[in-house]
N, CA, C and O of each residue as an XYZ file, in Angstrom:
256
protein
N      74.662     68.833    110.639
C      74.125     70.181    110.642
C      75.150     71.112    111.301
O      75.634     70.825    112.396
N      75.482     72.226    110.637
C      76.474     73.148    111.198
C      75.973     73.844    112.463
O      74.771     74.009    112.670
N      76.920     74.242    113.296
C      76.625     75.009    114.497
C      76.724     76.495    114.137
O      77.826     77.030    114.018
N      75.589     77.155    113.966
C      75.546     78.539    113.516
C      75.768     79.504    114.679
O      75.269     79.290    115.784
N      76.527     80.574    114.412
C      76.752     81.632    115.382
C      76.303     82.949    114.778
O      76.563     83.237    113.610
N      75.618     83.753    115.600
C      75.163     85.060    115.142
C      76.320     86.043    115.224
O      77.099     86.010    116.176
N      76.433     86.909    114.240
C      77.462     87.937    114.241
C      77.296     88.861    115.437
O      76.175     89.190    115.825
N      78.416     89.279    116.019
C      78.359     90.223    117.133
C      77.874     91.591    116.673
O      77.454     92.401    117.500
N      77.921     91.863    115.388
C      77.443     93.136    114.853
C      75.939     93.146    114.642
O      75.377     94.186    114.297
N      75.272     92.014    114.842
C      73.836     91.922    114.612
C      73.014     92.455    115.770
O      71.799     92.598    115.636
N      73.629     92.750    116.893
C      72.891     93.260    118.038
C      72.295     92.132    118.854
O      72.483     90.957    118.539
N      71.587     92.486    119.888
C      71.007     91.490    120.779
C      69.652     91.001    120.311
O      69.130     91.442    119.287
N      69.101     90.095    121.071
C      67.766     89.578    120.780
C      67.769     88.447    119.782
O      68.811     88.041    119.266
N      66.574     87.947    119.524
C      66.411     86.813    118.609
C      65.752     87.242    117.310
O      65.039     86.455    116.688
N      65.984     88.486    116.892
C      65.365     88.989    115.670
C      65.856     88.281    114.429
O      66.794     87.485    114.482
N      65.216     88.575    113.314
C      65.562     87.947    112.043
C      66.392     88.867    111.161
O      66.327     88.758    109.937
N      67.168     89.769    111.748
C      68.016     90.666    110.981
C      69.471     90.406    111.342
O      70.200     91.327    111.712
N      69.886     89.170    111.236
C      71.215     88.759    111.690
C      71.962     88.028    110.589
O      71.368     87.329    109.767
N      73.265     88.202    110.592
C      74.143     87.388    109.759
C      74.700     86.298    110.659
O      75.156     86.569    111.770
N      74.661     85.070    110.176
C      75.159     83.934    110.950
C      76.289     83.266    110.185
O      76.307     83.270    108.954
N      77.227     82.695    110.920
C      78.379     82.032    110.318
C      78.550     80.655    110.956
O      78.235     80.460    112.130
N      79.049     79.713    110.175
C      79.335     78.363    110.665
C      80.517     77.816    109.861
O      80.872     78.361    108.816
N      81.113     76.747    110.355
C      82.226     76.089    109.653
C      81.744     74.727    109.157
O      81.039     74.007    109.865
N      82.135     74.388    107.931
C      81.803     73.093    107.342
C      83.046     72.555    106.644
O      83.353     72.954    105.520
N      83.755     71.659    107.302
C      85.022     71.090    106.799
C      85.993     72.207    106.439
O      86.580     72.803    107.342
N      86.187     72.515    105.168
C      87.169     73.528    104.777
C      86.550     74.883    104.446
O      87.276     75.844    104.190
N      85.224     74.976    104.446
C      84.543     76.213    104.085
C      83.942     76.906    105.303
O      83.686     76.285    106.334
N      83.725     78.201    105.154
C      82.944     78.971    106.116
C      81.604     79.257    105.460
O      81.544     79.582    104.274
N      80.544     79.139    106.220
C      79.193     79.295    105.695
C      78.580     80.574    106.239
O      78.730     80.884    107.421
N      77.895     81.313    105.388
C      77.186     82.528    105.776
C      75.724     82.394    105.390
O      75.385     81.802    104.366
N      74.861     82.959    106.234
C      73.442     83.015    105.889
C      72.809     84.174    106.649
O      73.355     84.657    107.641
N      71.664     84.604    106.175
C      70.861     85.584    106.894
C      69.829     84.807    107.694
O      69.269     83.825    107.206
N      69.579     85.241    108.914
C      68.671     84.485    109.764
C      67.247     84.462    109.223
O      66.491     83.540    109.529
N      66.866     85.456    108.426
C      65.514     85.439    107.868
C      65.414     84.601    106.591
O      64.322     84.436    106.049
N      66.543     84.070    106.105
C      66.568     83.180    104.936
C      67.554     82.045    105.205
O      68.563     81.936    104.508
N      67.283     81.197    106.202
C      68.261     80.197    106.642
C      68.597     79.126    105.613
O      69.603     78.433    105.765
N      67.794     78.970    104.580
C      68.084     77.955    103.562
C      69.011     78.473    102.469
O      69.519     77.688    101.668
N      69.235     79.783    102.427
C      70.139     80.395    101.452
C      71.511     80.538    102.107
O      71.731     81.442    102.912
N      72.426     79.644    101.756
C      73.723     79.569    102.412
C      74.825     79.830    101.389
O      74.828     79.263    100.296
N      75.759     80.700    101.765
C      76.915     81.012    100.944
C      78.132     80.326    101.550
O      78.480     80.585    102.702
N      78.779     79.456    100.788
C      79.976     78.744    101.253
C      81.201     79.436    100.677
O      81.307     79.626     99.466
N      82.131     79.815    101.560
C      83.336     80.536    101.158
C      84.569     79.921    101.808
O      84.501     79.391    102.917
N      85.687     79.997    101.113
C      86.944     79.638    101.757
C      87.270     80.749    102.752
O      86.758     81.860    102.613
N      88.099     80.481    103.741
C      88.483     81.554    104.670
C      89.075     82.769    103.945
O      88.819     83.907    104.339
N      89.858     82.536    102.897
C      90.450     83.636    102.138
C      89.383     84.457    101.424
O      89.465     85.685    101.393
N      88.384     83.790    100.852
C      87.315     84.497    100.152
C      86.462     85.307    101.131
O      86.051     86.424    100.816
N      86.197     84.754    102.311
C      85.430     85.496    103.318
C      86.208     86.719    103.770
O      85.631     87.793    103.941
N      87.507     86.570    103.966
C      88.346     87.704    104.349
C      88.300     88.797    103.286
O      88.190     89.978    103.613
N      88.382     88.410    102.025
C      88.312     89.382    100.931
C      86.952     90.062    100.879
O      86.878     91.268    100.640
N      85.878     89.317    101.097
C      84.529     89.882    101.104
C      84.376     90.911    102.218
O      83.859     92.005    101.991
N      84.822     90.564    103.413
C      84.726     91.485    104.551
C      85.584     92.721    104.300
O      85.158     93.842    104.578
N      86.778     92.520    103.781
C      87.663     93.642    103.494
C      87.028     94.591    102.485
O      87.059     95.808    102.662
N      86.457     94.031    101.438
C      85.817     94.863    100.418
C      84.592     95.592    100.983
O      84.386     96.775    100.711
N      83.798     94.887    101.758
C      82.562     95.479    102.293
C      82.837     96.581    103.311
O      82.023     97.490    103.473
N      83.964     96.509    103.991
C      84.263     97.491    105.031
C      85.255     98.554    104.584
O      85.542     99.482    105.340
N      85.780     98.438    103.381
C      86.746     99.412    102.881
C      86.031    100.722    102.580
O      84.946    100.714    101.998
N      86.612    101.822    102.960
C      85.960    103.115    102.799
C      85.720    103.486    101.339
O      84.837    104.296    101.056
N      86.465    102.929    100.426
C      86.303    103.244     98.997
C      85.418    102.236     98.272
O      85.267    102.308     97.053
N      84.839    101.308     99.004
C      84.010    100.273     98.364
C      82.793    100.913     97.708
O      82.168    101.810     98.272
N      82.472    100.448     96.529
C      81.288    100.931     95.829
C      80.092    100.156     96.349
O      80.070     98.925     96.322
N      79.108    100.887     96.817
C      77.916    100.250     97.364
C      76.709    100.705     96.559
O      76.537    101.893     96.287
N      75.889     99.755     96.187
C      74.665    100.046     95.440
C      73.485     99.570     96.263
O      73.531     98.499     96.868
N      72.434    100.364     96.283
C      71.217     99.959     96.984
C      70.563     98.823     96.219
O      70.514     98.829     94.989
N      70.067     97.862     96.955
C      69.412     96.696     96.341
C      67.920     96.872     96.419
O      67.171     96.008     95.962
């Protein structure tokens, strides 16, 4: 079982509005604390690209 860490951007407390990350052999794992069974496995390069895209000022964002 991976050792999950809450993102520092998620704020304090034990709420269910957190992004968590863990390492599994060669992949990095992401999940939302309110949906812990839904896990996204990414290579370090793919996670870097995802973060870069999500934080880039020109990124296209659509409401879900």
